[in-house]
C-alpha positions in Angstrom: 87.5 96.9 94.8 90.6 98.9 95.4 93.2 98.1 98.1 96.9 98.6 98.7 99.8 97.5 100.9 103.3 98.8 101.5 106.0 96.2 100.9 108.7 98.6 102.3 108.8 102.2 103.3 111.9 104.2 104.3 115.4 105.2 103.3 116.4 101.6 102.8 113.8 100.9 100.2 110.2 101.8 99.1 107.6 99.7 97.3 103.8 99.9 97.4 101.4 97.5 95.8 98.1 98.8 94.5 95.4 96.3 93.4 92.1 96.8 91.7 89.5 94.0 91.2 86.4 94.0 89.0 84.5 90.8 88.7 87.1 88.1 88.0 89.7 90.5 86.7 92.5 92.0 88.7 95.1 94.7 88.0 98.2 95.2 90.1 100.5 98.2 90.1 103.8 98.4 91.9 104.6 102.0 92.9 108.4 102.2 93.2 110.7 99.3 93.4 113.5 100.2 95.7 114.4 96.7 96.7 116.6 93.9 95.3 114.7 91.3 93.3 115.2 88.6 95.9 113.9 90.8 98.7 111.0 91.9 96.5 110.1 88.3 95.8 110.1 87.5 99.5 107.8 90.5 100.3 105.4 89.6 97.5 105.3 86.0 98.7 104.0 87.2 102.1 101.1 88.8 100.2 100.6 85.5 98.2 102.0 86.9 95.0 104.9 86.6 92.6 106.8 89.1 90.5 104.9 87.8 87.5 101.6 89.0 89.1 102.6 92.7 88.7 101.0 94.3 85.7 102.9 97.6 85.7 105.5 99.7 87.5 105.4 103.4 88.3 108.6 105.0 89.5 108.2 108.3 91.3 111.8 109.5 91.0 115.4 108.5 90.5 116.7 108.0 94.1 118.0 104.5 94.6 115.6 103.7 97.4 112.7 104.1 94.9 114.3 102.6 91.7 116.1 99.6 93.1 115.6 96.6 90.8 112.9 98.3 88.6 114.7 97.9 85.3 115.9 94.3 86.0 112.4 93.3 87.1 110.7 94.9 84.1 113.0 93.3 81.6 112.8 89.9 83.3 109.0 89.8 83.6 108.2 92.1 80.6 106.4 94.6 82.8 105.6 98.1 81.4 107.1 100.9 83.3 106.0 104.5 83.8 108.3 107.3 85.0 108.9 111.0 84.1 111.4 111.9 81.4 113.4 113.6 84.0 113.6 110.5 86.1 114.5 108.3 83.1 117.3 110.8 82.1 118.6 111.1 85.7 119.0 107.3 85.7 121.1 107.4 82.6 118.4 107.1 79.9 118.7 103.3 80.0 117.1 101.1 77.4 113.9 99.4 78.6 113.4 97.4 75.4 110.1 99.0 74.5 108.7 98.8 78.0 109.2 102.4 79.0 106.3 104.9 79.1 106.8 108.6 79.9 104.6 109.9 82.6 103.8 113.6 82.9 102.4 116.0 85.5 98.6 115.7 85.4 98.7 113.3 82.5 96.2 110.4 82.8 97.4 106.8 82.6 94.9 104.0 82.1 95.5 100.3 82.1 93.5 97.3 83.2 91.1 98.3 86.0 93.2 101.3 87.2 93.5 104.9 86.2 96.5 106.9 87.5 96.9 110.7 87.7 100.5 111.6 88.4 101.3 115.1 89.7 104.5 117.0 90.3 105.9 117.5 93.8 108.7 119.6 95.3 111.6 117.2 96.0 115.3 117.2 95.3 115.0 115.1 92.2 115.0 115.8 88.4 111.2 115.5 87.8 109.5 113.7 90.7 105.9 112.6 90.5 103.5 111.2 93.0 100.1 110.0 92.1 96.5 109.1 92.8 95.0 105.8 91.7 91.3 105.0 91.1 89.3 102.0 90.1 86.4 104.3 89.1 84.7 104.1 92.5 87.4 104.7 95.1 90.6 106.8 95.1 94.0 106.3 96.8 96.5 109.1 97.1 100.3 108.3 97.4 102.2 111.2 98.8 105.8 110.7 99.9 109.2 112.4 99.2 108.3 116.1 99.2 109.4 119.0 101.3 106.0 120.8 101.3 102.6 120.6 99.7 101.7 123.6 97.4 98.1 124.1 96.4 98.6 122.0 93.2 99.5 119.0 95.2 96.5 119.4 97.5 94.2 119.8 94.5 95.6 116.6 93.0 94.6 114.7 96.1 91.2 116.3 96.7 88.5 113.7 97.4 90.8 110.7 98.1 89.3 107.9 100.2 92.7 106.7 101.4 96.1 108.2 101.7 99.6 106.8 102.0 101.2 109.9 103.6 104.8 110.7 104.4 105.6 111.4 108.0 109.4 111.4 107.7 110.7 113.2 110.7 110.2 115.2 113.9 112.1 118.5 113.6 113.5 118.4 117.1 114.9 114.9 116.6 116.3 115.9 113.2 118.1 118.9 114.7 119.6 116.8 117.6 120.6 114.0 115.3 124.2 113.2 114.2 123.3 114.1 110.6 125.8 116.7 109.2 124.3 120.2 108.8 124.0 120.0 105.1 121.9 116.8 105.3 119.7 118.3 108.1 119.0 121.3 105.8 118.2 119.0 102.9 115.8 116.7 104.8 114.0 119.6 106.5 114.0 121.9 103.5 111.3 122.8 101.1 112.5 120.1 98.7 113.3 117.5 101.3 110.8 115.4 103.3 107.7 116.1 105.3 107.7 116.5 109.1 104.9 115.1 111.2 103.3 118.5 111.6 103.4 119.2 107.9 101.8 115.8 107.2 99.0 116.7 109.7 98.4 120.0 108.0 98.1 118.2 104.7 95.7 115.7 106.2 93.6 118.6 107.6 93.4 120.2 104.2 92.3 116.9 102.6 90.0 115.6 105.3 86.4 114.8 104.4 83.8 112.3 105.4 84.8 109.8 102.7 88.5 109.7 103.8 88.5 106.5 105.8 92.1 105.2 105.7 95.4 107.0 106.4 98.7 105.2 106.6 101.9 107.0 107.7 104.9 106.3 105.4 108.6 106.9 104.9 109.4 107.4 108.6 113.0 108.0 109.5 114.3 105.4 111.8 116.7 108.0 113.5 114.6 111.1 113.4 111.0 109.9 114.0 109.0 107.3 115.9 105.7 105.6 114.9 104.0 107.0 118.1 104.9 110.6 117.1 103.5 110.1 113.6 100.3 108.4 114.9 99.8 111.2 117.4 100.1 113.9 114.7 97.7 112.2 112.3 95.2 110.9 114.8 94.9 114.4 116.2 93.5 115.6 112.9 91.1 112.7 112.4 89.9 112.6 116.0 90.6 108.9 116.2 92.8 106.8 118.5 96.5 106.8 117.6 96.4 103.0 117.3 93.9 103.5 114.4 96.7 105.0 112.3 98.6 102.4 110.4 102.4 102.9 110.0 104.3 101.5 107.1 107.3 99.7 108.5 110.7 100.0 106.8 111.1 96.2 106.4 107.6 94.8 106.8 105.4 97.5 105.2 101.8 97.0 106.0 99.1 94.4 105.5 96.4 95.0 102.9 94.4 98.1 103.4 91.0 98.5 101.7 90.2 101.9 100.1 
């Protein structure tokens, strides 16, 4: 059984828990760790877990809202960490005391009951990677922090049964915001973040009968609203807006089965 839950999603911090169960065994992956350890401990406690229950970390890129306490957590709990060489270098090539593993575009990572397939995305970071996760039966796609989705990204997510999909902003709200022009261009650019309509287009490309769960993620508090994200995605799926889950910046989501 494969399931996931967001612990936090937004510019103030990102962390997503992925869990695979087989018989009595369980494997837990934390995708990004953009929180302080105490905050992470509280979010995990809500899910009935402790930091020691995490089996591995995957860091998508070097921005602070995705890295957070990753190194401190890994060293304290002796948790293996995967990230790209570019991400590691951008964070200062810090020593992980043997716990660091280098992830690559399209390279397969296997541990416990999970198989991960990272893939490169266009984002303003050194070597950003997003990923799909499978337990062998079901597949989850994690896609946030990118400015657009080239064919290689869509191919990497083909056949997913669930998606955690960035719906960062609404262009009109971004344009009218108090952000300085440079930041507006960065967020709305080809290496920035996905607008609601872009997320809907991606979902349309990936839609198939087996895709049963879609959660909107990384919403801007200033330049988006959950209702706008829900409307964009539900319009593609032909469901009610209330059927679309939205990962909250501070509360994330509950468990979502894949």
